[in-house]
N, CA, C and O atoms as a CHARMM CRD file, in Angstrom:
* protein
*
  328
    1    1 MET  N     33.95300  40.27600   7.86800 PROA 1      0.00000
    2    1 MET  CA    33.70500  39.42100   9.00900 PROA 1      0.00000
    3    1 MET  C     33.91700  37.98700   8.55600 PROA 1      0.00000
    4    1 MET  O     33.35600  37.57400   7.54100 PROA 1      0.00000
    5    2 SER  N     34.69500  37.23900   9.26900 PROA 2      0.00000
    6    2 SER  CA    34.98100  35.87000   8.85300 PROA 2      0.00000
    7    2 SER  C     34.01900  34.89900   9.53500 PROA 2      0.00000
    8    2 SER  O     33.48800  35.16700  10.61300 PROA 2      0.00000
    9    3 ASP  N     33.81700  33.77300   8.87400 PROA 3      0.00000
   10    3 ASP  CA    32.90800  32.73600   9.38600 PROA 3      0.00000
   11    3 ASP  C     33.69000  31.80100  10.30100 PROA 3      0.00000
   12    3 ASP  O     34.68500  31.22000   9.86800 PROA 3      0.00000
   13    4 PRO  N     33.26600  31.63700  11.56300 PROA 4      0.00000
   14    4 PRO  CA    34.00300  30.78500  12.48400 PROA 4      0.00000
   15    4 PRO  C     33.85000  29.29300  12.18200 PROA 4      0.00000
   16    4 PRO  O     34.60800  28.47400  12.70000 PROA 4      0.00000
   17    5 ARG  N     32.88100  28.94300  11.35400 PROA 5      0.00000
   18    5 ARG  CA    32.70900  27.51800  11.04300 PROA 5      0.00000
   19    5 ARG  C     33.81500  27.06300  10.10600 PROA 5      0.00000
   20    5 ARG  O     34.32700  27.86000   9.32100 PROA 5      0.00000
   21    6 ASP  N     34.18500  25.80100  10.17800 PROA 6      0.00000
   22    6 ASP  CA    35.28600  25.30400   9.36000 PROA 6      0.00000
   23    6 ASP  C     34.82800  24.65400   8.05800 PROA 6      0.00000
   24    6 ASP  O     35.62100  23.99800   7.38300 PROA 6      0.00000
   25    7 TYR  N     33.56600  24.82800   7.70200 PROA 7      0.00000
   26    7 TYR  CA    33.09200  24.26800   6.43900 PROA 7      0.00000
   27    7 TYR  C     32.10000  25.22600   5.80700 PROA 7      0.00000
   28    7 TYR  O     31.46100  26.03100   6.48400 PROA 7      0.00000
   29    8 LYS  N     31.99000  25.11800   4.50200 PROA 8      0.00000
   30    8 LYS  CA    30.98500  25.86700   3.75800 PROA 8      0.00000
   31    8 LYS  C     30.44400  24.93100   2.69800 PROA 8      0.00000
   32    8 LYS  O     31.20300  24.23100   2.02800 PROA 8      0.00000
   33    9 LEU  N     29.14800  24.92300   2.55200 PROA 9      0.00000
   34    9 LEU  CA    28.49000  24.04000   1.60200 PROA 9      0.00000
   35    9 LEU  C     27.90400  24.88800   0.49100 PROA 9      0.00000
   36    9 LEU  O     27.05000  25.74100   0.73100 PROA 9      0.00000
   37   10 ASP  N     28.36500  24.65000  -0.71900 PROA 10     0.00000
   38   10 ASP  CA    27.88900  25.40500  -1.86600 PROA 10     0.00000
   39   10 ASP  C     26.96400  24.51000  -2.68100 PROA 10     0.00000
   40   10 ASP  O     27.40900  23.52400  -3.27000 PROA 10     0.00000
   41   11 LEU  N     25.69100  24.84700  -2.71500 PROA 11     0.00000
   42   11 LEU  CA    24.70600  24.06200  -3.46300 PROA 11     0.00000
   43   11 LEU  C     24.31000  24.72700  -4.77300 PROA 11     0.00000
   44   11 LEU  O     23.41200  24.24400  -5.46200 PROA 11     0.00000
   45   12 SER  N     24.95000  25.80100  -5.12100 PROA 12     0.00000
   46   12 SER  CA    24.55800  26.52500  -6.32500 PROA 12     0.00000
   47   12 SER  C     24.76900  25.71500  -7.59600 PROA 12     0.00000
   48   12 SER  O     24.06700  25.94000  -8.58200 PROA 12     0.00000
   49   13 SER  N     25.70800  24.78500  -7.60300 PROA 13     0.00000
   50   13 SER  CA    25.95500  23.98800  -8.80200 PROA 13     0.00000
   51   13 SER  C     25.30500  22.60600  -8.73900 PROA 13     0.00000
   52   13 SER  O     25.46500  21.80400  -9.65900 PROA 13     0.00000
   53   14 ALA  N     24.58900  22.32700  -7.68100 PROA 14     0.00000
   54   14 ALA  CA    23.94500  21.01300  -7.54200 PROA 14     0.00000
   55   14 ALA  C     22.79600  20.89300  -8.53800 PROA 14     0.00000
   56   14 ALA  O     22.05600  21.84700  -8.77800 PROA 14     0.00000
   57   15 ARG  N     22.66800  19.70000  -9.11000 PROA 15     0.00000
   58   15 ARG  CA    21.56700  19.45400 -10.04400 PROA 15     0.00000
   59   15 ARG  C     20.25700  19.33600  -9.26800 PROA 15     0.00000
   60   15 ARG  O     20.24600  18.85700  -8.13400 PROA 15     0.00000
   61   16 PRO  N     19.16500  19.76700  -9.87300 PROA 16     0.00000
   62   16 PRO  CA    17.87700  19.59600  -9.19200 PROA 16     0.00000
   63   16 PRO  C     17.56000  18.10500  -9.05200 PROA 16     0.00000
   64   16 PRO  O     17.93500  17.29500  -9.89900 PROA 16     0.00000
   65   17 VAL  N     16.88900  17.77700  -8.01000 PROA 17     0.00000
   66   17 VAL  CA    16.52400  16.38500  -7.74500 PROA 17     0.00000
   67   17 VAL  C     15.37800  15.99600  -8.66100 PROA 17     0.00000
   68   17 VAL  O     14.37000  16.69800  -8.74500 PROA 17     0.00000
   69   18 ASP  N     15.53900  14.86600  -9.34900 PROA 18     0.00000
   70   18 ASP  CA    14.44600  14.36100 -10.17600 PROA 18     0.00000
   71   18 ASP  C     13.39400  13.76300  -9.25300 PROA 18     0.00000
   72   18 ASP  O     13.64800  12.79200  -8.54100 PROA 18     0.00000
   73   19 ARG  N     12.24900  14.34300  -9.27900 PROA 19     0.00000
   74   19 ARG  CA    11.16300  13.83900  -8.44700 PROA 19     0.00000
   75   19 ARG  C     10.52800  12.64300  -9.14800 PROA 19     0.00000
   76   19 ARG  O     10.10500  12.73500 -10.30100 PROA 19     0.00000
   77   20 ALA  N     10.46900  11.54000  -8.44600 PROA 20     0.00000
   78   20 ALA  CA     9.82000  10.35200  -9.01100 PROA 20     0.00000
   79   20 ALA  C      8.33100  10.64300  -9.12100 PROA 20     0.00000
   80   20 ALA  O      7.76900  11.32700  -8.26600 PROA 20     0.00000
   81   21 PRO  N      7.68700  10.13200 -10.16000 PROA 21     0.00000
   82   21 PRO  CA     6.24100  10.34700 -10.25600 PROA 21     0.00000
   83   21 PRO  C      5.56000   9.76300  -9.02800 PROA 21     0.00000
   84   21 PRO  O      5.99100   8.75500  -8.46700 PROA 21     0.00000
   85   22 ALA  N      4.50900  10.41300  -8.64100 PROA 22     0.00000
   86   22 ALA  CA     3.78300   9.95300  -7.44800 PROA 22     0.00000
   87   22 ALA  C      3.40700   8.48900  -7.61600 PROA 22     0.00000
   88   22 ALA  O      2.95300   8.06000  -8.67700 PROA 22     0.00000
   89   23 ALA  N      3.60500   7.74900  -6.56400 PROA 23     0.00000
   90   23 ALA  CA     3.28300   6.32000  -6.61300 PROA 23     0.00000
   91   23 ALA  C      1.79700   6.15400  -6.90700 PROA 23     0.00000
   92   23 ALA  O      0.94700   6.82900  -6.32600 PROA 23     0.00000
   93   24 ARG  N      1.51800   5.26000  -7.80300 PROA 24     0.00000
   94   24 ARG  CA     0.11700   5.00800  -8.13800 PROA 24     0.00000
   95   24 ARG  C     -0.56100   4.29300  -6.98600 PROA 24     0.00000
   96   24 ARG  O      0.00700   3.41100  -6.34300 PROA 24     0.00000
   97   25 GLN  N     -1.76700   4.69700  -6.75700 PROA 25     0.00000
   98   25 GLN  CA    -2.55200   4.01900  -5.73200 PROA 25     0.00000
   99   25 GLN  C     -2.93200   2.64700  -6.26900 PROA 25     0.00000
  100   25 GLN  O     -3.30700   2.51800  -7.43500 PROA 25     0.00000
  101   26 PRO  N     -2.84000   1.62400  -5.43100 PROA 26     0.00000
  102   26 PRO  CA    -3.23800   0.30800  -5.90900 PROA 26     0.00000
  103   26 PRO  C     -4.72300   0.30600  -6.27100 PROA 26     0.00000
  104   26 PRO  O     -5.54000   0.97300  -5.63600 PROA 26     0.00000
  105   27 VAL  N     -5.03700  -0.44700  -7.28400 PROA 27     0.00000
  106   27 VAL  CA    -6.42300  -0.54500  -7.71500 PROA 27     0.00000
  107   27 VAL  C     -7.19600  -1.30400  -6.64800 PROA 27     0.00000
  108   27 VAL  O     -6.79600  -2.38900  -6.22600 PROA 27     0.00000
  109   28 ALA  N     -8.29600  -0.72700  -6.22400 PROA 28     0.00000
  110   28 ALA  CA    -9.11200  -1.36600  -5.19400 PROA 28     0.00000
  111   28 ALA  C     -9.71600  -2.65300  -5.74400 PROA 28     0.00000
  112   28 ALA  O    -10.28100  -2.66900  -6.83800 PROA 28     0.00000
  113   29 ARG  N     -9.59300  -3.72100  -4.98000 PROA 29     0.00000
  114   29 ARG  CA   -10.17100  -4.99700  -5.39800 PROA 29     0.00000
  115   29 ARG  C    -11.64700  -5.02000  -5.03500 PROA 29     0.00000
  116   29 ARG  O    -12.00900  -4.68300  -3.90800 PROA 29     0.00000
  117   30 PRO  N    -12.50100  -5.40900  -5.96700 PROA 30     0.00000
  118   30 PRO  CA   -13.92800  -5.49400  -5.67600 PROA 30     0.00000
  119   30 PRO  C    -14.19800  -6.54700  -4.60500 PROA 30     0.00000
  120   30 PRO  O    -13.59600  -7.62200  -4.61100 PROA 30     0.00000
  121   31 PHE  N    -15.10700  -6.22800  -3.68900 PROA 31     0.00000
  122   31 PHE  CA   -15.45300  -7.18500  -2.64800 PROA 31     0.00000
  123   31 PHE  C    -16.93000  -7.07200  -2.30200 PROA 31     0.00000
  124   31 PHE  O    -17.57700  -6.06800  -2.60000 PROA 31     0.00000
  125   32 LEU  N    -17.44800  -8.10600  -1.67500 PROA 32     0.00000
  126   32 LEU  CA   -18.80300  -8.11600  -1.13500 PROA 32     0.00000
  127   32 LEU  C    -18.70600  -8.15800   0.37900 PROA 32     0.00000
  128   32 LEU  O    -17.78400  -8.75400   0.93700 PROA 32     0.00000
  129   33 SER  N    -19.66000  -7.52300   1.03900 PROA 33     0.00000
  130   33 SER  CA   -19.77000  -7.60000   2.49600 PROA 33     0.00000
  131   33 SER  C    -20.79000  -8.68500   2.80700 PROA 33     0.00000
  132   33 SER  O    -21.94400  -8.60100   2.38600 PROA 33     0.00000
  133   34 ILE  N    -20.36400  -9.69800   3.54100 PROA 34     0.00000
  134   34 ILE  CA   -21.22100 -10.84700   3.81900 PROA 34     0.00000
  135   34 ILE  C    -21.40100 -10.99400   5.32200 PROA 34     0.00000
  136   34 ILE  O    -20.43200 -10.98600   6.08100 PROA 34     0.00000
  137   35 LEU  N    -22.65900 -11.12800   5.74400 PROA 35     0.00000
  138   35 LEU  CA   -22.95500 -11.44800   7.13700 PROA 35     0.00000
  139   35 LEU  C    -23.48800 -12.87200   7.15900 PROA 35     0.00000
  140   35 LEU  O    -24.52600 -13.16000   6.56300 PROA 35     0.00000
  141   36 PHE  N    -22.78100 -13.76100   7.84500 PROA 36     0.00000
  142   36 PHE  CA   -23.24800 -15.13100   8.02400 PROA 36     0.00000
  143   36 PHE  C    -24.13000 -15.14600   9.26200 PROA 36     0.00000
  144   36 PHE  O    -23.63500 -15.07200  10.38700 PROA 36     0.00000
  145   37 ALA  N    -25.45300 -15.24200   9.04900 PROA 37     0.00000
  146   37 ALA  CA   -26.40100 -15.21800  10.16400 PROA 37     0.00000
  147   37 ALA  C    -26.24800 -16.44900  11.05100 PROA 37     0.00000
  148   37 ALA  O    -26.56700 -16.39700  12.23800 PROA 37     0.00000
  149   38 CYS  N    -25.76800 -17.54900  10.49100 PROA 38     0.00000
  150   38 CYS  CA   -25.60900 -18.78900  11.25200 PROA 38     0.00000
  151   38 CYS  C    -24.70000 -18.59800  12.46100 PROA 38     0.00000
  152   38 CYS  O    -24.95700 -19.17000  13.52100 PROA 38     0.00000
  153   39 CYS  N    -23.65400 -17.81300  12.32000 PROA 39     0.00000
  154   39 CYS  CA   -22.67100 -17.62300  13.39900 PROA 39     0.00000
  155   39 CYS  C    -22.50800 -16.15300  13.78900 PROA 39     0.00000
  156   39 CYS  O    -21.64500 -15.81500  14.59900 PROA 39     0.00000
  157   40 HSD  N    -23.33600 -15.28300  13.21200 PROA 40     0.00000
  158   40 HSD  CA   -23.26400 -13.84600  13.48600 PROA 40     0.00000
  159   40 HSD  C    -21.85000 -13.31300  13.22600 PROA 40     0.00000
  160   40 HSD  O    -21.26200 -12.63400  14.06800 PROA 40     0.00000
  161   41 VAL  N    -21.31900 -13.63800  12.03600 PROA 41     0.00000
  162   41 VAL  CA   -19.95800 -13.24700  11.66200 PROA 41     0.00000
  163   41 VAL  C    -20.00700 -12.47500  10.34800 PROA 41     0.00000
  164   41 VAL  O    -20.67100 -12.87600   9.39200 PROA 41     0.00000
  165   42 TYR  N    -19.28400 -11.35300  10.32900 PROA 42     0.00000
  166   42 TYR  CA   -19.15600 -10.55300   9.11000 PROA 42     0.00000
  167   42 TYR  C    -17.81000 -10.86800   8.46000 PROA 42     0.00000
  168   42 TYR  O    -16.81000 -11.06700   9.14900 PROA 42     0.00000
  169   43 THR  N    -17.79800 -10.91000   7.13600 PROA 43     0.00000
  170   43 THR  CA   -16.53500 -11.08700   6.42100 PROA 43     0.00000
  171   43 THR  C    -16.59900 -10.36500   5.07900 PROA 43     0.00000
  172   43 THR  O    -17.67700 -10.07900   4.55900 PROA 43     0.00000
  173   44 ARG  N    -15.44000 -10.08200   4.54200 PROA 44     0.00000
  174   44 ARG  CA   -15.32500  -9.54700   3.18400 PROA 44     0.00000
  175   44 ARG  C    -14.96600 -10.69200   2.26800 PROA 44     0.00000
  176   44 ARG  O    -14.16700 -11.56000   2.62000 PROA 44     0.00000
  177   45 VAL  N    -15.56100 -10.68800   1.09000 PROA 45     0.00000
  178   45 VAL  CA   -15.26800 -11.72200   0.10000 PROA 45     0.00000
  179   45 VAL  C    -14.80200 -11.01200  -1.16300 PROA 45     0.00000
  180   45 VAL  O    -15.51700 -10.17200  -1.71100 PROA 45     0.00000
  181   46 TYR  N    -13.60600 -11.35000  -1.62300 PROA 46     0.00000
  182   46 TYR  CA   -13.03700 -10.71700  -2.80900 PROA 46     0.00000
  183   46 TYR  C    -13.33100 -11.52900  -4.06100 PROA 46     0.00000
  184   46 TYR  O    -13.45500 -12.75300  -4.01200 PROA 46     0.00000
  185   47 ARG  N    -13.44100 -10.82700  -5.18400 PROA 47     0.00000
  186   47 ARG  CA   -13.75000 -11.45200  -6.46700 PROA 47     0.00000
  187   47 ARG  C    -12.62200 -12.39100  -6.87600 PROA 47     0.00000
  188   47 ARG  O    -11.45400 -12.14800  -6.57000 PROA 47     0.00000
  189   48 SER  N    -12.98400 -13.46200  -7.56800 PROA 48     0.00000
  190   48 SER  CA   -11.99900 -14.44500  -8.03600 PROA 48     0.00000
  191   48 SER  C    -11.05000 -13.80200  -9.04700 PROA 48     0.00000
  192   48 SER  O    -11.35300 -12.76000  -9.62800 PROA 48     0.00000
  193   49 ARG  N     -9.90300 -14.44000  -9.24300 PROA 49     0.00000
  194   49 ARG  CA    -8.89500 -13.89800 -10.16300 PROA 49     0.00000
  195   49 ARG  C     -9.42400 -13.76400 -11.59100 PROA 49     0.00000
  196   49 ARG  O     -9.05500 -12.83800 -12.31300 PROA 49     0.00000
  197   50 ASP  N    -10.29100 -14.69500 -11.99000 PROA 50     0.00000
  198   50 ASP  CA   -10.82900 -14.62300 -13.35100 PROA 50     0.00000
  199   50 ASP  C    -12.07700 -13.73800 -13.44200 PROA 50     0.00000
  200   50 ASP  O    -12.69900 -13.65600 -14.50100 PROA 50     0.00000
  201   51 ALA  N    -12.44600 -13.07500 -12.34100 PROA 51     0.00000
  202   51 ALA  CA   -13.54800 -12.10200 -12.27800 PROA 51     0.00000
  203   51 ALA  C    -14.90700 -12.68900 -12.63000 PROA 51     0.00000
  204   51 ALA  O    -15.75800 -11.98200 -13.16900 PROA 51     0.00000
  205   52 THR  N    -15.12900 -13.97600 -12.33400 PROA 52     0.00000
  206   52 THR  CA   -16.40700 -14.60300 -12.66900 PROA 52     0.00000
  207   52 THR  C    -17.30200 -14.85000 -11.46800 PROA 52     0.00000
  208   52 THR  O    -18.50600 -15.05300 -11.62800 PROA 52     0.00000
  209   53 HSD  N    -16.73300 -14.83700 -10.25800 PROA 53     0.00000
  210   53 HSD  CA   -17.53800 -15.15500  -9.07900 PROA 53     0.00000
  211   53 HSD  C    -16.86800 -14.69700  -7.78700 PROA 53     0.00000
  212   53 HSD  O    -15.70500 -14.29200  -7.76900 PROA 53     0.00000
  213   54 TYR  N    -17.64900 -14.77700  -6.70400 PROA 54     0.00000
  214   54 TYR  CA   -17.16100 -14.54400  -5.34500 PROA 54     0.00000
  215   54 TYR  C    -17.47600 -15.80900  -4.55600 PROA 54     0.00000
  216   54 TYR  O    -18.61000 -16.28600  -4.60500 PROA 54     0.00000
  217   55 ASP  N    -16.51800 -16.36100  -3.83600 PROA 55     0.00000
  218   55 ASP  CA   -16.74300 -17.53400  -2.98400 PROA 55     0.00000
  219   55 ASP  C    -16.69400 -17.10000  -1.53000 PROA 55     0.00000
  220   55 ASP  O    -15.66900 -16.61500  -1.05100 PROA 55     0.00000
  221   56 ALA  N    -17.80800 -17.27800  -0.83100 PROA 56     0.00000
  222   56 ALA  CA   -17.89000 -16.90500   0.58300 PROA 56     0.00000
  223   56 ALA  C    -17.88200 -18.16500   1.43600 PROA 56     0.00000
  224   56 ALA  O    -18.55300 -19.14700   1.12000 PROA 56     0.00000
  225   57 VAL  N    -17.11000 -18.12500   2.52800 PROA 57     0.00000
  226   57 VAL  CA   -17.03700 -19.24500   3.46600 PROA 57     0.00000
  227   57 VAL  C    -17.11800 -18.67300   4.87500 PROA 57     0.00000
  228   57 VAL  O    -16.34700 -17.78300   5.23500 PROA 57     0.00000
  229   58 CYS  N    -18.05800 -19.18800   5.67500 PROA 58     0.00000
  230   58 CYS  CA   -18.17200 -18.75200   7.06300 PROA 58     0.00000
  231   58 CYS  C    -16.90300 -19.17600   7.80500 PROA 58     0.00000
  232   58 CYS  O    -16.52700 -20.34800   7.76500 PROA 58     0.00000
  233   59 PRO  N    -16.24500 -18.24200   8.47600 PROA 59     0.00000
  234   59 PRO  CA   -15.00100 -18.58500   9.16500 PROA 59     0.00000
  235   59 PRO  C    -15.19900 -19.46500  10.39800 PROA 59     0.00000
  236   59 PRO  O    -14.23300 -20.02900  10.91100 PROA 59     0.00000
  237   60 ARG  N    -16.43300 -19.59200  10.88000 PROA 60     0.00000
  238   60 ARG  CA   -16.67200 -20.42200  12.06800 PROA 60     0.00000
  239   60 ARG  C    -17.18100 -21.81600  11.72900 PROA 60     0.00000
  240   60 ARG  O    -16.62700 -22.81300  12.19200 PROA 60     0.00000
  241   61 CYS  N    -18.24400 -21.88800  10.91400 PROA 61     0.00000
  242   61 CYS  CA   -18.84700 -23.20800  10.66700 PROA 61     0.00000
  243   61 CYS  C    -18.53000 -23.77200   9.28300 PROA 61     0.00000
  244   61 CYS  O    -18.78300 -24.95000   9.03000 PROA 61     0.00000
  245   62 GLY  N    -17.98100 -22.95300   8.38100 PROA 62     0.00000
  246   62 GLY  CA   -17.60000 -23.44400   7.06300 PROA 62     0.00000
  247   62 GLY  C    -18.70700 -23.42900   6.02900 PROA 62     0.00000
  248   62 GLY  O    -18.51400 -23.93100   4.92100 PROA 62     0.00000
  249   63 LYS  N    -19.86300 -22.86900   6.35900 PROA 63     0.00000
  250   63 LYS  CA   -20.95300 -22.77400   5.38200 PROA 63     0.00000
  251   63 LYS  C    -20.45900 -21.99400   4.16700 PROA 63     0.00000
  252   63 LYS  O    -19.74200 -21.00300   4.30400 PROA 63     0.00000
  253   64 ARG  N    -20.85000 -22.45200   2.97600 PROA 64     0.00000
  254   64 ARG  CA   -20.35700 -21.85200   1.73300 PROA 64     0.00000
  255   64 ARG  C    -21.48300 -21.23600   0.91000 PROA 64     0.00000
  256   64 ARG  O    -22.63200 -21.67500   0.96100 PROA 64     0.00000
  257   65 ALA  N    -21.11500 -20.20400   0.14800 PROA 65     0.00000
  258   65 ALA  CA   -22.03300 -19.58000  -0.80400 PROA 65     0.00000
  259   65 ALA  C    -21.19400 -19.03900  -1.95500 PROA 65     0.00000
  260   65 ALA  O    -20.07300 -18.57400  -1.74900 PROA 65     0.00000
  261   66 ARG  N    -21.73500 -19.10300  -3.15400 PROA 66     0.00000
  262   66 ARG  CA   -21.04300 -18.57500  -4.33100 PROA 66     0.00000
  263   66 ARG  C    -21.93900 -17.53300  -4.98600 PROA 66     0.00000
  264   66 ARG  O    -23.13500 -17.75400  -5.17900 PROA 66     0.00000
  265   67 PHE  N    -21.34900 -16.40800  -5.32100 PROA 67     0.00000
  266   67 PHE  CA   -22.03900 -15.32500  -6.00200 PROA 67     0.00000
  267   67 PHE  C    -21.43400 -15.21400  -7.39200 PROA 67     0.00000
  268   67 PHE  O    -20.24100 -14.94900  -7.53800 PROA 67     0.00000
  269   68 ILE  N    -22.25700 -15.41700  -8.40900 PROA 68     0.00000
  270   68 ILE  CA   -21.80700 -15.37700  -9.80100 PROA 68     0.00000
  271   68 ILE  C    -21.87100 -13.93400 -10.30800 PROA 68     0.00000
  272   68 ILE  O    -22.84600 -13.22700 -10.05400 PROA 68     0.00000
  273   69 VAL  N    -20.84400 -13.50600 -11.01400 PROA 69     0.00000
  274   69 VAL  CA   -20.81100 -12.17500 -11.61900 PROA 69     0.00000
  275   69 VAL  C    -21.46000 -12.28100 -12.99200 PROA 69     0.00000
  276   69 VAL  O    -21.08900 -13.13300 -13.80000 PROA 69     0.00000
  277   70 GLY  N    -22.42500 -11.41600 -13.24800 PROA 70     0.00000
  278   70 GLY  CA   -23.11800 -11.45900 -14.53200 PROA 70     0.00000
  279   70 GLY  C    -23.60600 -10.08400 -14.94100 PROA 70     0.00000
  280   70 GLY  O    -23.58400  -9.15300 -14.13600 PROA 70     0.00000
  281   71 PRO  N    -24.04700  -9.94500 -16.18000 PROA 71     0.00000
  282   71 PRO  CA   -24.46700  -8.63500 -16.68600 PROA 71     0.00000
  283   71 PRO  C    -25.73300  -8.09900 -16.02000 PROA 71     0.00000
  284   71 PRO  O    -25.92700  -6.88500 -15.96900 PROA 71     0.00000
  285   72 HSD  N    -26.59000  -8.97100 -15.51200 PROA 72     0.00000
  286   72 HSD  CA   -27.85000  -8.52900 -14.90300 PROA 72     0.00000
  287   72 HSD  C    -27.85100  -8.82700 -13.40900 PROA 72     0.00000
  288   72 HSD  O    -28.89300  -9.15600 -12.84200 PROA 72     0.00000
  289   73 GLY  N    -26.71000  -8.71500 -12.77900 PROA 73     0.00000
  290   73 GLY  CA   -26.57000  -9.03700 -11.36200 PROA 73     0.00000
  291   73 GLY  C    -27.14400  -7.97000 -10.45100 PROA 73     0.00000
  292   73 GLY  O    -27.69000  -6.96600 -10.91000 PROA 73     0.00000
  293   74 ALA  N    -27.01300  -8.19900  -9.16400 PROA 74     0.00000
  294   74 ALA  CA   -27.50900  -7.27600  -8.15200 PROA 74     0.00000
  295   74 ALA  C    -26.59900  -6.05500  -8.05700 PROA 74     0.00000
  296   74 ALA  O    -25.40100  -6.13900  -8.32600 PROA 74     0.00000
  297   75 THR  N    -27.16900  -4.94200  -7.67800 PROA 75     0.00000
  298   75 THR  CA   -26.37700  -3.73200  -7.47300 PROA 75     0.00000
  299   75 THR  C    -25.89800  -3.62600  -6.02800 PROA 75     0.00000
  300   75 THR  O    -25.03500  -2.80500  -5.71700 PROA 75     0.00000
  301   76 SER  N    -26.44700  -4.44000  -5.16000 PROA 76     0.00000
  302   76 SER  CA   -26.05500  -4.42100  -3.75300 PROA 76     0.00000
  303   76 SER  C    -24.67200  -5.03900  -3.57600 PROA 76     0.00000
  304   76 SER  O    -24.29100  -5.94900  -4.31200 PROA 76     0.00000
  305   77 ARG  N    -23.92700  -4.53800  -2.59800 PROA 77     0.00000
  306   77 ARG  CA   -22.60500  -5.08300  -2.28900 PROA 77     0.00000
  307   77 ARG  C    -22.60200  -5.76100  -0.92600 PROA 77     0.00000
  308   77 ARG  O    -21.56300  -6.25300  -0.48600 PROA 77     0.00000
  309   78 ALA  N    -23.76200  -5.79500  -0.24100 PROA 78     0.00000
  310   78 ALA  CA   -23.85900  -6.40300   1.08900 PROA 78     0.00000
  311   78 ALA  C    -24.97700  -7.44200   1.08500 PROA 78     0.00000
  312   78 ALA  O    -26.06400  -7.20000   0.56100 PROA 78     0.00000
  313   79 PHE  N    -24.69200  -8.61000   1.68100 PROA 79     0.00000
  314   79 PHE  CA   -25.65000  -9.70700   1.69800 PROA 79     0.00000
  315   79 PHE  C    -25.64300 -10.39300   3.05300 PROA 79     0.00000
  316   79 PHE  O    -24.64700 -10.37300   3.77600 PROA 79     0.00000
  317   80 VAL  N    -26.78700 -11.00500   3.38100 PROA 80     0.00000
  318   80 VAL  CA   -26.90100 -11.82900   4.58500 PROA 80     0.00000
  319   80 VAL  C    -27.14400 -13.25300   4.12400 PROA 80     0.00000
  320   80 VAL  O    -28.05100 -13.51100   3.33200 PROA 80     0.00000
  321   81 ILE  N    -26.33500 -14.17600   4.61800 PROA 81     0.00000
  322   81 ILE  CA   -26.51400 -15.58900   4.29700 PROA 81     0.00000
  323   81 ILE  C    -27.13600 -16.24500   5.51400 PROA 81     0.00000
  324   81 ILE  O    -26.54700 -16.27100   6.59500 PROA 81     0.00000
  325   82 GLU  N    -28.33500 -16.77500   5.32400 PROA 82     0.00000
  326   82 GLU  CA   -29.08300 -17.40200   6.42900 PROA 82     0.00000
  327   82 GLU  C    -28.57900 -18.79800   6.70100 PROA 82     0.00000
  328   82 GLU  O    -29.08800 -19.47500   7.59400 PROA 82     0.00000
C-alpha cells in the first residue's frame, strides 16, 4: 500500500535534544511587612544591598523608619509604625 502523502520524515537518525538544566529559581529577597498607622498604608521593605538594614518610608506622608540587622534582632517580619 503506498502512502498518498508527498513527504516522509525520518527522525531515527536525529540526535536527542540536550535538555537545558532547569532554570534556577531566583533567590527570594528578604523583606519586612510594614504597616504605617499614620496613613493606614501597608508596604514591603527590602533589605539594603549591604545587608545591614531596612529603610522604610511611608508612601503617603514620607515618615521614615530604619530597622538595623543584627545578631540579636527580632524574629518578627511584620511591624506597625505609629
